[in-house]
Residue frames relative to the residue before (quaternion, step in Angstrom):
aa qw qx qy qz dx dy dz
M 1.0000 0.0000 0.0000 0.0000 0.00 0.00 0.00
D 0.6406 0.5146 -0.3124 0.4767 3.59 0.99 -0.87
Q 0.6894 0.4739 -0.2924 0.4633 3.50 0.82 -0.87
E 0.5949 0.5482 -0.3427 0.4776 3.61 1.19 -0.55
R 0.6721 0.4822 -0.3041 0.4725 3.62 0.95 -1.00
H 0.6146 0.5499 -0.3446 0.4484 3.63 1.16 -0.82
S 0.6883 0.5059 -0.2915 0.4304 3.52 0.95 -0.92
V 0.6326 0.4977 -0.3296 0.4934 3.61 1.22 -0.67
S 0.6453 0.5383 -0.3278 0.4317 3.52 0.95 -0.82
C 0.6454 0.4902 -0.3176 0.4922 3.57 1.00 -0.82
H 0.6266 0.5438 -0.3190 0.4582 3.66 0.98 -0.71
L 0.6724 0.4993 -0.2824 0.4678 3.59 1.02 -0.85
R 0.6446 0.5186 -0.3105 0.4682 3.51 1.19 -0.82
R 0.6423 0.5387 -0.2968 0.4574 3.51 1.06 -0.71
E 0.6371 0.5136 -0.2914 0.4953 3.43 1.15 -0.83
A 0.6861 0.4745 -0.3168 0.4513 3.56 0.85 -0.77
H 0.6169 0.5280 -0.3425 0.4726 3.52 1.10 -0.69
S 0.6230 0.5475 -0.3216 0.4568 3.54 1.00 -0.88
R 0.6726 0.5085 -0.2953 0.4493 3.58 0.96 -0.96
K 0.6345 0.5190 -0.2962 0.4903 3.50 1.16 -0.89
N 0.6392 0.4803 -0.3550 0.4845 3.68 0.92 -0.63
D 0.6114 0.5621 -0.3271 0.4508 3.56 0.99 -0.87
H 0.6300 0.5378 -0.2992 0.4736 3.54 1.03 -1.01
M 0.6798 0.4968 -0.2985 0.4493 3.52 0.85 -1.00
T 0.6431 0.5126 -0.3413 0.4552 3.51 0.97 -0.84
D 0.6485 0.5360 -0.3160 0.4385 3.62 0.96 -0.84
E 0.6331 0.5063 -0.3450 0.4731 3.57 1.12 -0.80
N 0.6316 0.5393 -0.3315 0.4476 3.61 0.99 -0.72
R 0.6745 0.4847 -0.2913 0.4746 3.43 1.08 -0.79
V 0.5611 0.5631 -0.3649 0.4846 3.58 1.12 -0.66
M 0.6913 0.5083 -0.2601 0.4428 3.62 0.74 -1.08
E 0.6548 0.5180 -0.2883 0.4688 3.50 1.04 -0.84
F 0.6897 0.4899 -0.2567 0.4673 3.46 1.04 -0.90
L 0.5635 0.5740 -0.3453 0.4835 3.51 1.32 -0.80
G 0.6611 0.4997 -0.3177 0.4608 3.62 0.74 -0.99
R 0.6547 0.4924 -0.3479 0.4559 3.71 0.83 -0.72
V 0.6957 0.4784 -0.2750 0.4599 3.58 0.90 -0.89
V 0.5989 0.5291 -0.3571 0.4836 3.59 1.04 -0.67
A 0.6570 0.4782 -0.3226 0.4854 3.64 0.90 -0.95
D 0.6616 0.4645 -0.3707 0.4572 3.77 0.87 -0.67
N 0.6272 0.5683 -0.3225 0.4239 3.55 1.03 -0.71
A 0.6304 0.5338 -0.2914 0.4824 3.50 1.24 -0.82
A 0.6429 0.5300 -0.2985 0.4654 3.47 1.13 -0.94
A 0.6628 0.5312 -0.3313 0.4109 3.49 0.99 -0.88
F 0.6402 0.5094 -0.2920 0.4954 3.49 1.11 -0.83
A 0.6883 0.4811 -0.3010 0.4518 3.59 0.89 -0.75
G 0.5737 0.6306 -0.3797 0.3591 3.51 1.12 -0.45
V 0.5498 0.5908 -0.3789 0.4529 3.56 1.25 -0.43
S 0.7101 0.4451 -0.2553 0.4821 3.51 0.81 -1.22
T 0.5957 0.5315 -0.3824 0.4653 3.62 1.10 -0.41
S 0.6301 0.5285 -0.3239 0.4677 3.56 0.99 -0.85
L 0.6420 0.5006 -0.3216 0.4835 3.55 0.98 -0.82
G 0.6330 0.5272 -0.3559 0.4413 3.65 0.87 -0.72
V 0.6481 0.4837 -0.3062 0.5023 3.56 1.07 -0.76
R 0.7184 0.4923 -0.2641 0.4146 3.61 0.64 -1.02
L 0.7383 0.4028 -0.1824 0.5093 3.52 1.05 -1.02
G 0.5218 -0.6905 0.3951 0.3078 3.68 1.27 0.07
L 0.3449 0.7778 -0.4734 0.2281 3.58 1.21 0.28
Y 0.6730 0.4632 -0.3184 0.4809 3.51 0.97 -0.79
R 0.6264 0.5116 -0.3674 0.4593 3.62 0.95 -0.68
A 0.6415 0.5342 -0.3251 0.4444 3.65 1.00 -0.81
M 0.6934 0.4582 -0.2666 0.4880 3.60 1.07 -0.69
S 0.5796 0.6207 -0.3942 0.3512 3.60 1.02 -0.70
G 0.8640 0.0666 -0.1013 0.4886 3.48 -0.88 1.19
A 0.5617 0.6529 -0.3697 0.3486 3.64 1.23 0.13
G 0.4467 -0.6928 0.4593 0.3309 3.46 1.33 -0.30
P 0.7619 -0.3294 0.2513 0.4978 3.59 -1.24 -0.18
L 0.0075 0.7842 -0.6199 0.0259 3.63 -1.00 0.84
T 0.4238 -0.6424 0.5708 0.2863 3.54 -1.21 0.48
S 0.6088 -0.5266 0.3920 0.4455 3.57 -1.09 0.34
A 0.6079 0.5550 -0.3605 0.4387 3.69 1.00 -0.62
E 0.6516 0.5159 -0.3166 0.4572 3.59 1.00 -0.95
L 0.6888 0.4874 -0.2963 0.4474 3.51 0.89 -1.07
A 0.6225 0.5378 -0.3371 0.4578 3.64 1.04 -0.71
S 0.6643 0.5013 -0.2943 0.4699 3.50 1.04 -0.75
R 0.6367 0.5429 -0.2981 0.4594 3.63 1.09 -0.78
A 0.7493 0.3778 -0.1750 0.5149 3.53 1.13 -0.98
G 0.4302 -0.7323 0.4414 0.2894 3.61 1.17 -0.23
L 0.4761 0.6594 -0.3925 0.4295 3.43 1.28 0.85
V 0.5930 -0.5254 0.4712 0.3875 3.54 -1.36 0.23
E 0.4964 -0.7006 0.4328 0.2746 3.49 -0.96 1.11
R 0.6367 0.5194 -0.3924 0.4132 3.72 0.85 -0.63
Y 0.6224 0.5123 -0.3436 0.4817 3.63 1.00 -0.75
T 0.6411 0.5727 -0.2869 0.4227 3.54 0.83 -1.03
R 0.6727 0.4826 -0.2813 0.4853 3.53 1.01 -0.95
E 0.6267 0.5296 -0.3279 0.4682 3.58 0.99 -0.77
W 0.6498 0.5269 -0.2936 0.4625 3.52 0.96 -0.98
L 0.6908 0.4776 -0.3023 0.4510 3.53 0.89 -0.87
A 0.5695 0.5789 -0.3707 0.4506 3.61 1.17 -0.53
A 0.6503 0.4930 -0.3022 0.4927 3.59 0.98 -0.96
Q 0.6816 0.4727 -0.3224 0.4561 3.71 0.91 -0.71
V 0.6151 0.5311 -0.3497 0.4661 3.59 1.09 -0.50
A 0.6626 0.5390 -0.2852 0.4349 3.50 1.07 -0.83
G 0.6852 0.4263 -0.2435 0.5381 3.52 1.40 -0.50
A 0.4206 -0.7134 0.4501 0.3338 3.57 1.38 -0.07
Y 0.3994 0.6747 -0.5368 0.3116 3.58 1.01 0.55
V 0.7837 0.2093 -0.0760 0.5799 3.53 1.13 -0.82
L 0.3153 -0.7767 0.5096 0.1940 3.72 -0.84 0.78
H 0.1873 -0.8163 0.5397 0.0858 3.57 -1.00 0.72
D 0.2996 -0.7449 0.5804 0.1361 3.59 -0.82 1.03
R 0.2827 -0.8079 0.4771 0.1995 3.65 -0.19 0.90
E 0.6495 0.5367 -0.3146 0.4372 3.51 1.04 -0.73
T 0.7906 0.2645 -0.1997 0.5150 3.60 0.96 -0.67
D 0.3512 -0.7579 0.4665 0.2910 3.46 1.41 -0.09
T 0.4559 0.6617 -0.4563 0.3823 3.55 0.86 1.04
Y 0.2540 -0.7618 0.5814 0.1312 3.52 -1.17 0.53
V 0.0446 -0.7997 0.5982 0.0262 3.54 -1.11 0.76
L 0.2277 -0.7351 0.6120 0.1821 3.55 -1.14 0.63
P 0.4392 -0.7342 0.4620 0.2336 3.51 -0.50 1.33
D 0.6158 -0.5505 0.4073 0.3898 3.69 -1.03 0.63
E 0.6397 0.5202 -0.3372 0.4543 3.56 0.89 -0.82
H 0.6548 0.4956 -0.3063 0.4815 3.62 0.87 -0.73
A 0.6204 0.5651 -0.3095 0.4472 3.56 1.06 -0.92
A 0.6567 0.5271 -0.3129 0.4392 3.55 0.99 -0.79
V 0.6964 0.4039 -0.2742 0.5261 3.58 1.22 -0.34
L 0.7913 0.3458 -0.1545 0.4800 3.64 0.87 -0.66
A 0.7800 0.4072 -0.1656 0.4454 3.67 0.92 -0.76
D 0.8172 0.2986 -0.1517 0.4691 3.56 0.88 -0.90
A 0.2573 -0.8171 0.4944 0.1471 3.62 -0.09 1.35
S 0.5929 0.5854 -0.3849 0.3969 3.71 1.08 -0.18
L 0.6560 0.5230 -0.3148 0.4439 3.55 1.25 -0.34
P 0.5591 -0.6295 0.4048 0.3567 3.66 -1.02 0.71
T 0.6749 0.5432 -0.2990 0.4000 3.58 1.15 -0.43
Y 0.4785 0.6928 -0.4057 0.3556 3.52 1.48 0.06
V 0.0324 -0.8227 0.5675 -0.0047 3.46 -0.82 0.94
G 0.2058 0.8274 -0.4891 0.1839 3.60 1.29 0.48
G 0.6502 0.5742 -0.3204 0.3806 3.53 0.96 -0.98
G 0.6004 0.6070 -0.3443 0.3904 3.50 1.15 -0.75
F 0.6655 0.5051 -0.2672 0.4803 3.58 1.23 -0.81
T 0.7072 0.4783 -0.2955 0.4287 3.49 0.95 -0.83
M 0.5185 0.5882 -0.4104 0.4656 3.64 1.35 0.13
L 0.5588 0.6743 -0.3879 0.2874 3.57 1.02 -0.64
K 0.5883 0.5707 -0.3842 0.4250 3.62 1.02 -0.63
A 0.7023 0.4965 -0.2657 0.4354 3.48 0.86 -1.06
L 0.6508 0.5288 -0.2796 0.4677 3.51 1.06 -0.86
Y 0.7034 0.4410 -0.2744 0.4853 3.65 0.77 -1.04
S 0.6684 0.5065 -0.3333 0.4308 3.72 0.98 -0.67
A 0.6896 0.4458 -0.3213 0.4717 3.54 1.20 -0.24
E 0.2372 0.8091 -0.5030 0.1901 3.63 1.24 0.33
E 0.6943 0.4559 -0.3133 0.4605 3.65 0.69 -0.99
Q 0.6921 0.4444 -0.3358 0.4590 3.66 0.75 -0.69
L 0.5860 0.5299 -0.3812 0.4801 3.68 1.21 -0.43
A 0.6324 0.5523 -0.3335 0.4288 3.51 0.93 -0.95
N 0.6699 0.4822 -0.2942 0.4818 3.57 0.97 -1.00
A 0.6309 0.5273 -0.3495 0.4492 3.64 0.92 -0.81
Y 0.6679 0.4965 -0.3098 0.4598 3.56 0.89 -0.85
R 0.6686 0.5060 -0.3039 0.4524 3.67 1.11 -0.53
N 0.7998 0.2803 -0.1274 0.5153 3.57 0.98 -1.03
G 0.5852 -0.6345 0.3984 0.3103 3.59 1.01 -0.06
G 0.4997 0.6645 -0.3928 0.3929 3.47 1.46 0.09
G 0.5042 -0.6719 0.4697 0.2714 3.49 -1.20 -0.32
V 0.2955 -0.7092 0.5873 0.2546 3.58 -1.29 -0.13
S 0.2736 -0.7959 0.5076 0.1844 3.61 -0.28 1.15
W 0.6872 -0.5070 0.3396 0.3942 3.48 -1.35 0.59
Q 0.6880 0.4949 -0.3216 0.4223 3.66 0.96 -0.72
E 0.5562 0.6460 -0.3574 0.3817 3.53 1.26 -0.34
Y 0.6565 0.5956 -0.2636 0.3804 3.46 1.22 -0.65
G 0.4910 -0.6458 0.4287 0.3978 3.52 1.29 -0.47
P 0.6628 -0.5816 0.3226 0.3440 3.53 -1.25 0.62
E 0.5284 0.6565 -0.3861 0.3753 3.59 1.17 -0.39
L 0.6337 0.5417 -0.3642 0.4152 3.47 1.14 -0.78
A 0.6743 0.4917 -0.3301 0.4411 3.68 0.71 -0.86
E 0.6562 0.5142 -0.2997 0.4639 3.53 1.02 -0.83
G 0.6584 0.5176 -0.2855 0.4659 3.59 1.07 -0.80
V 0.6422 0.5085 -0.3097 0.4828 3.52 0.94 -0.93
A 0.6574 0.4999 -0.3379 0.4515 3.67 0.80 -0.80
A 0.6724 0.4953 -0.2909 0.4668 3.55 0.87 -0.96
F 0.6532 0.5232 -0.3306 0.4362 3.58 1.00 -0.84
F 0.7587 0.4264 -0.2144 0.4433 3.63 0.73 -0.96
K 0.5487 0.6649 -0.3898 0.3240 3.57 1.14 -0.65
P 0.6801 0.4684 -0.3362 0.4527 3.74 0.57 -0.96
G 0.6844 0.4638 -0.3466 0.4431 3.71 0.86 -0.62
Y 0.6114 0.5502 -0.3314 0.4622 3.59 1.07 -0.59
E 0.6607 0.5323 -0.2789 0.4498 3.44 1.00 -1.02
A 0.7029 0.4666 -0.2828 0.4563 3.58 1.01 -0.82
V 0.8764 0.2036 -0.0461 0.4339 3.64 0.79 -0.71
L 0.4542 0.7095 -0.4228 0.3340 3.58 1.27 -0.29
V 0.7796 0.3238 -0.1493 0.5150 3.55 0.55 -1.18
Q 0.7053 0.4862 -0.2944 0.4236 3.55 0.97 -0.87
E 0.8464 0.1911 -0.0775 0.4910 3.64 0.94 -0.79
W 0.7291 0.4667 -0.2885 0.4092 3.59 0.83 -0.93
L 0.6601 0.4836 -0.3388 0.4643 3.59 0.89 -0.71
P 0.6294 0.5347 -0.3524 0.4401 3.65 0.95 -0.78
A 0.6831 0.5210 -0.2954 0.4180 3.52 1.04 -0.78
M 0.5696 0.5606 -0.3677 0.4755 3.57 1.33 -0.22
E 0.4816 -0.7224 0.4272 0.2523 3.49 -0.76 1.18
G 0.8663 0.0193 -0.0774 0.4931 3.60 -0.64 1.29
V 0.5175 0.6687 -0.4151 0.3357 3.64 1.23 -0.12
E 0.6322 0.5333 -0.3683 0.4246 3.69 0.83 -0.67
A 0.6486 0.5371 -0.3033 0.4459 3.53 0.89 -0.95
K 0.6496 0.5151 -0.2956 0.4746 3.57 1.04 -0.89
L 0.6298 0.5217 -0.3114 0.4839 3.62 0.97 -0.89
R 0.6703 0.4929 -0.3173 0.4550 3.68 0.83 -0.74
R 0.6794 0.4631 -0.2890 0.4903 3.59 0.98 -0.83
G 0.6102 -0.5268 0.3895 0.4455 3.56 0.97 -0.75
A 0.1286 0.8040 -0.5640 0.1377 3.66 -0.19 1.25
S 0.4185 -0.6392 0.5848 0.2726 3.44 -1.52 0.16
V 0.0680 -0.8290 0.5538 -0.0380 3.57 -0.67 1.16
A 0.1077 -0.7525 0.6444 0.0826 3.57 -1.01 0.80
D 0.1251 -0.7649 0.6297 0.0520 3.66 -0.74 1.09
V 0.1797 -0.8105 0.5572 0.0149 3.53 -0.27 1.52
G 0.8217 0.1073 -0.1584 0.5369 3.50 -0.82 1.10
C 0.1364 0.8820 -0.4449 0.0742 3.48 1.07 0.86
G 0.2979 -0.7754 0.5075 0.2288 3.53 1.15 -0.47
F 0.8080 -0.1447 0.1774 0.5429 3.64 -0.82 -1.00
G 0.5398 -0.6983 0.3659 0.2951 3.66 1.17 0.09
H 0.3212 0.7609 -0.5117 0.2367 3.55 1.23 0.25
S 0.6892 0.4702 -0.3174 0.4507 3.65 0.69 -0.82
T 0.6349 0.5400 -0.3212 0.4496 3.62 1.03 -0.82
V 0.6688 0.5086 -0.2684 0.4712 3.56 0.88 -1.03
L 0.6831 0.4918 -0.3182 0.4362 3.50 0.88 -0.90
M 0.6392 0.5051 -0.3256 0.4799 3.55 1.06 -0.55
A 0.6313 0.5390 -0.2955 0.4728 3.56 1.04 -0.89
K 0.6729 0.4799 -0.3077 0.4714 3.62 0.87 -0.67
A 0.7123 0.4574 -0.2613 0.4639 3.55 1.00 -0.70
F 0.7870 0.1755 -0.1112 0.5809 3.62 1.21 -0.51
P 0.1586 -0.8590 0.4840 0.0515 3.56 0.19 1.36
Q 0.5880 0.5964 -0.3332 0.4330 3.55 1.35 -0.29
S 0.7164 0.4695 -0.2362 0.4588 3.43 1.25 -0.49
R 0.3696 -0.7316 0.5446 0.1775 3.56 -1.23 0.45
F 0.0888 -0.8290 0.5520 -0.0118 3.58 -0.78 1.02
R 0.0995 -0.7651 0.6362 0.0045 3.47 -1.19 0.85
G 0.1457 -0.8246 0.5452 0.0387 3.46 -0.75 1.19
F 0.0874 -0.8344 0.5436 0.0268 3.54 -0.78 0.96
D 0.1239 0.7783 -0.6096 0.0857 3.55 -1.06 0.85
F 0.4709 -0.6976 0.4608 0.2817 3.51 -0.96 0.73
H 0.6202 0.5376 -0.3023 0.4848 3.66 1.35 -0.46
E 0.3979 -0.7804 0.4465 0.1824 3.55 -0.40 1.42
P 0.6651 0.4871 -0.3242 0.4640 3.64 0.93 -0.84
S 0.6186 0.5244 -0.3524 0.4671 3.61 1.04 -0.52
V 0.6647 0.4768 -0.3219 0.4766 3.59 0.89 -0.78
E 0.6432 0.4889 -0.3516 0.4729 3.63 0.95 -0.64
A 0.6277 0.5133 -0.3418 0.4749 3.66 0.99 -0.53
A 0.6275 0.5310 -0.3062 0.4800 3.53 1.07 -0.86
R 0.6462 0.4878 -0.3453 0.4746 3.68 0.84 -0.75
K 0.6426 0.4719 -0.3513 0.4909 3.72 0.90 -0.73
L 0.6107 0.5560 -0.3626 0.4317 3.69 0.90 -0.79
A 0.7080 0.4999 -0.2754 0.4158 3.52 0.87 -1.03
E 0.6025 0.5659 -0.3002 0.4761 3.47 1.29 -0.73
Q 0.6841 0.4719 -0.2829 0.4788 3.48 0.93 -0.96
A 0.6810 0.4620 -0.2964 0.4847 3.65 0.95 -0.69
G 0.4098 -0.7417 0.4381 0.3001 3.66 1.17 -0.16
V 0.5329 0.6124 -0.4268 0.3985 3.64 1.02 0.74
G 0.2481 0.8098 -0.4938 0.1973 3.50 1.22 0.54
D 0.6206 0.5779 -0.3280 0.4164 3.65 1.18 -0.60
R 0.8037 0.2182 -0.1166 0.5412 3.61 1.17 -0.31
V 0.7079 0.3782 -0.2962 0.5178 3.59 1.23 0.44
T 0.0089 -0.7630 0.6462 0.0106 3.65 -0.92 0.75
F 0.1713 -0.7661 0.6141 0.0816 3.55 -1.25 0.64
E 0.0694 -0.8253 0.5585 -0.0458 3.51 -0.74 1.08
I 0.4215 -0.6489 0.5596 0.2968 3.58 -1.19 0.40
A 0.3256 0.7199 -0.5518 0.2671 3.52 -0.59 1.21
G 0.5242 -0.6643 0.4537 0.2796 3.53 -1.16 0.71
A 0.6659 -0.5357 0.3752 0.3589 3.60 -1.20 0.33
N 0.7485 0.3742 -0.1988 0.5101 3.61 1.16 -0.58
D 0.8069 0.2416 -0.1818 0.5074 3.53 1.15 0.10
F 0.2383 0.7800 -0.5325 0.2265 3.58 1.15 0.61
P 0.5059 -0.7019 0.4231 0.2691 3.58 -1.01 0.86
G 0.6335 0.5750 -0.3910 0.3394 3.52 -1.31 0.08
G 0.0816 -0.8018 0.5896 0.0538 3.54 -1.25 0.01
D 0.7650 0.3541 -0.2623 0.4696 3.61 -1.31 0.06
Y 0.2294 0.7711 -0.5468 0.2321 3.52 0.97 0.89
D 0.3864 -0.6992 0.5460 0.2523 3.62 -0.92 0.86
L 0.7893 0.1099 0.0190 0.6038 3.58 1.19 -0.78
V 0.0635 -0.7585 0.6482 0.0233 3.48 -1.06 0.96
T 0.0836 -0.8437 0.5275 0.0545 3.58 -0.46 0.94
F 0.0986 -0.7374 0.6638 0.0766 3.64 -1.19 0.73
F 0.1024 -0.8039 0.5859 0.0044 3.65 -0.20 1.25
D 0.8432 -0.2086 0.1315 0.4777 3.57 -0.55 1.23
C 0.6038 0.5632 -0.3664 0.4289 3.68 0.94 0.70
L 0.5953 0.6195 -0.4104 0.3056 3.69 0.91 -0.60
H 0.6354 0.5120 -0.3389 0.4683 3.65 1.15 -0.46
D 0.6276 0.5421 -0.3274 0.4529 3.56 1.22 -0.43
L 0.6347 0.5306 -0.3843 0.4098 3.73 1.17 -0.05
G 0.5907 -0.5999 0.4571 0.2869 3.39 -1.28 0.71
D 0.7744 0.0898 -0.0333 0.6254 3.55 1.16 -0.69
P 0.1471 -0.8121 0.5642 0.0238 3.56 0.21 1.34
G 0.5673 0.6119 -0.3562 0.4207 3.57 1.19 -0.69
A 0.7001 0.4544 -0.2650 0.4828 3.52 0.88 -1.00
A 0.6118 0.5147 -0.3790 0.4661 3.66 1.02 -0.52
L 0.7051 0.4741 -0.2669 0.4547 3.53 0.90 -0.95
G 0.5977 0.5474 -0.3162 0.4931 3.55 1.26 -0.62
H 0.6448 0.4579 -0.3414 0.5078 3.64 0.96 -0.64
A 0.6303 0.5230 -0.3599 0.4468 3.54 0.80 -0.71
E 0.6161 0.5587 -0.3446 0.4354 3.54 0.96 -0.79
K 0.6849 0.5205 -0.2685 0.4335 3.49 1.01 -1.06
V 0.7446 0.4448 -0.1948 0.4580 3.48 1.08 -0.92
L 0.4655 0.6728 -0.4399 0.3705 3.67 1.32 -0.17
A 0.4361 -0.6238 0.5833 0.2838 3.49 -1.27 0.50
D 0.6211 -0.5155 0.3621 0.4662 3.61 -1.10 0.16
G 0.8112 0.2403 -0.1860 0.4996 3.50 -0.71 0.92
G 0.4357 0.7486 -0.3994 0.3002 3.43 1.42 0.15
S 0.2418 -0.7863 0.5497 0.1453 3.59 -1.07 0.32
C 0.2935 -0.6902 0.6265 0.2123 3.52 -1.41 0.36
L 0.1875 -0.7142 0.6634 0.1210 3.59 -0.98 0.86
V 0.0222 -0.7854 0.6179 -0.0299 3.52 -0.74 1.21
V 0.0953 -0.7718 0.6284 0.0197 3.59 -0.69 1.17
E 0.0037 -0.7917 0.6060 -0.0775 3.41 -0.91 1.22
P 0.6073 -0.5510 0.3943 0.4150 3.62 -1.14 0.33
N 0.3739 -0.6939 0.5560 0.2638 3.67 -1.02 0.67
V 0.3566 0.6897 -0.5192 0.3571 3.46 0.20 1.43
S 0.4296 -0.7507 0.4348 0.2507 3.49 -0.99 0.84
A 0.5279 -0.6128 0.4890 0.3265 3.57 -1.35 0.46
E 0.6164 0.5032 -0.3212 0.5135 3.52 1.40 -0.14
P 0.4006 -0.7524 0.4439 0.2765 3.67 -0.19 1.20
G 0.6925 0.5313 -0.3277 0.3616 3.62 0.88 -0.76
E 0.6333 0.5432 -0.2887 0.4696 3.50 1.47 -0.24
N 0.6372 0.5065 -0.3280 0.4795 3.49 1.38 0.12
I 0.3630 0.7278 -0.5038 0.2912 3.58 1.15 0.43
N 0.5611 0.5281 -0.4518 0.4496 3.68 0.37 1.08
P 0.6844 -0.5117 0.2904 0.4305 3.62 -1.12 0.38
I 0.6417 0.5348 -0.3304 0.4394 3.66 0.90 -0.69
G 0.6839 0.4814 -0.2470 0.4894 3.42 0.93 -1.10
R 0.6676 0.4790 -0.3324 0.4631 3.59 0.95 -0.74
S 0.6354 0.5319 -0.3492 0.4375 3.62 0.96 -0.66
F 0.6801 0.4781 -0.2903 0.4740 3.49 0.94 -0.88
A 0.6873 0.4736 -0.3077 0.4567 3.63 0.81 -0.94
S 0.6396 0.4965 -0.3532 0.4687 3.66 1.04 -0.58
T 0.6314 0.5269 -0.3363 0.4589 3.56 0.99 -0.77
S 0.6371 0.5644 -0.3186 0.4170 3.50 0.97 -0.81
A 0.6524 0.5624 -0.2778 0.4254 3.50 1.06 -1.05
V 0.7886 0.2808 -0.1215 0.5334 3.67 1.15 -0.87
L 0.7700 0.3094 -0.2070 0.5182 3.68 1.11 0.04
C 0.7537 0.4307 -0.2397 0.4348 3.54 0.33 -1.35
L 0.7393 0.4314 -0.2576 0.4483 3.55 0.64 -1.08
P 0.6484 0.5169 -0.3051 0.4684 3.61 0.98 -0.87
A 0.6179 0.5200 -0.3393 0.4823 3.65 1.06 -0.77
A 0.6984 0.4534 -0.3001 0.4654 3.65 0.75 -0.80
M 0.6389 0.5428 -0.3224 0.4395 3.56 0.97 -0.76
A 0.5927 0.5856 -0.3019 0.4632 3.49 1.25 -0.76
Q 0.6725 0.4912 -0.2765 0.4795 3.62 1.04 -0.59
G 0.4120 -0.7648 0.4568 0.1916 3.64 1.10 -0.05
G 0.4782 0.7061 -0.4417 0.2787 3.54 1.07 0.31
P 0.6922 -0.5021 0.3059 0.4185 3.62 -1.18 0.01
H 0.7438 0.3458 -0.1954 0.5376 3.57 1.24 -0.13
A 0.0757 0.7307 -0.6783 -0.0182 3.51 -1.19 0.53
L 0.1908 -0.8673 0.4590 0.0244 3.44 0.12 1.51
G 0.2731 -0.6721 0.6321 0.2723 3.49 0.71 -0.94
N 0.5679 -0.6514 0.3763 0.3342 3.61 -1.20 0.30
H 0.7059 0.3964 -0.2539 0.5292 3.63 1.38 0.26
P 0.1430 0.8242 -0.5331 0.1266 3.65 0.79 1.05
G 0.4347 -0.6900 0.4494 0.3645 3.57 1.21 -0.54
Q 0.6446 -0.5622 0.3662 0.3666 3.56 -1.20 0.72
E 0.6272 0.5553 -0.3750 0.3970 3.65 0.86 -0.79
A 0.6939 0.4903 -0.2851 0.4436 3.54 0.84 -1.00
L 0.6582 0.4909 -0.3210 0.4720 3.56 0.95 -0.76
A 0.6800 0.4939 -0.3020 0.4499 3.62 0.94 -0.84
A 0.5930 0.5707 -0.3489 0.4482 3.54 1.19 -0.60
I 0.6181 0.5632 -0.2947 0.4625 3.50 1.14 -0.97
A 0.6711 0.5106 -0.2532 0.4743 3.50 0.94 -1.15
D 0.6907 0.4752 -0.3177 0.4429 3.58 0.77 -0.92
Q 0.6136 0.5545 -0.3727 0.4209 3.77 1.03 -0.42
V 0.7429 0.3757 -0.2111 0.5123 3.59 1.18 -0.55
G 0.6952 -0.5451 0.2413 0.4015 3.58 1.21 0.49
L 0.5866 0.4925 -0.4079 0.4970 3.58 1.27 0.30
H 0.0844 -0.8817 0.4639 -0.0164 3.47 0.20 1.43
D 0.6772 0.4571 -0.2639 0.5126 3.53 1.26 -0.51
W 0.0551 0.7956 -0.5878 0.1357 3.60 -0.30 1.35
R 0.0556 0.8319 -0.5379 0.1247 3.61 -0.37 1.34
L 0.3363 -0.6818 0.5894 0.2731 3.61 -0.96 0.81
A 0.2773 -0.7898 0.5374 0.1020 3.52 -0.59 1.28
V 0.7608 -0.1580 0.1597 0.6088 3.62 0.93 -0.88
E 0.0905 -0.7847 0.6071 0.0868 3.53 -1.29 0.24
T 0.1979 -0.7447 0.6229 0.1349 3.57 -1.19 0.61
P 0.7038 -0.4362 0.2941 0.4774 3.60 -1.07 -0.05
T 0.7789 0.3237 -0.1870 0.5035 3.58 1.20 -0.54
N 0.8128 0.2299 -0.1380 0.5172 3.58 1.11 -0.29
R 0.2043 -0.7197 0.6404 0.1735 3.53 -1.35 0.40
I 0.1971 -0.8142 0.5450 0.0335 3.50 -0.75 1.01
Y 0.1578 -0.8143 0.5579 0.0289 3.67 -0.41 1.27
D 0.2857 -0.6820 0.6591 0.1373 3.46 -1.35 0.72
V 0.0431 0.8237 -0.5630 0.0518 3.73 -0.12 1.07
K 0.0684 0.7699 -0.6326 0.0485 3.57 -1.05 0.90
R 0.7138 -0.4524 0.3383 0.4140 3.50 -1.41 0.04
């Protein structure tokens, strides 16, 4: 009996020690996770000052300028020195800007300028920060939508959203649309060179439309978007780019835009935002010329949440929760896909409306480009 009690006692001590070790492990995990969340919180606060740096031209003013004092930067950007100095302190804390203590000067490294200052480079991501104001200001509408199942329409987010989205996608389109995406579409590039008819659905500010028009002067392009301010901005862009003779922009929905016999219908990062993507694809099928194609550009993100545990996946999934899904829900259609439904879901919707040939043409770290035909 004593031996049995001793055995039980030893077992209980081992179990208690094990629970203690488990508790210690949990504490370590708590602290590790706390560190991650604190870092995210710091980045969230810093995002506002980064957006200000983009909007106020502070990064552009520092780009290639070498070391500057806060007064010199304020003068170059046309801003108040005291605010500029405080902004610089925040940038130094995030290691976006470097500070020389001896000379009290600040410098934006060329590598950082390529990301924050030069909108013509494919590495530029400033537009992603200028969207923040619109997204954060819609928090109350989003909370209500989460409670009652409604949506938040594109117009409810404020003008900064359309501006930020256009600025965010433009560098990527400039880097790969004409150079890689269109050549990966079966037979499309040759048609465009000879002279084709193209509909750019959900064209926004028209960056994708104008890029194609500049590259293929024999073709004719029509951009469609339901958002009037975006269409007005697109028309100005076409004028500035000197392609007004072959590009028009019109206010129209994705499932009723006019015209027909299009050799190419494009959906740049917009199909998943629609409440009825099937109706949009169905309309595209009806207005396609014989042998015509749809180019569908979607985020390169997985339908499986566990496969998106990376910065790009997190960015898209987070945007979907506060923009893509609510915008689709606001339209009251049969689908609310979010921006990561997966290729199979999209292909199934296309197949139901007569677009049976769905092929992955090419992909980048951020996008998947599909070649879709009857």
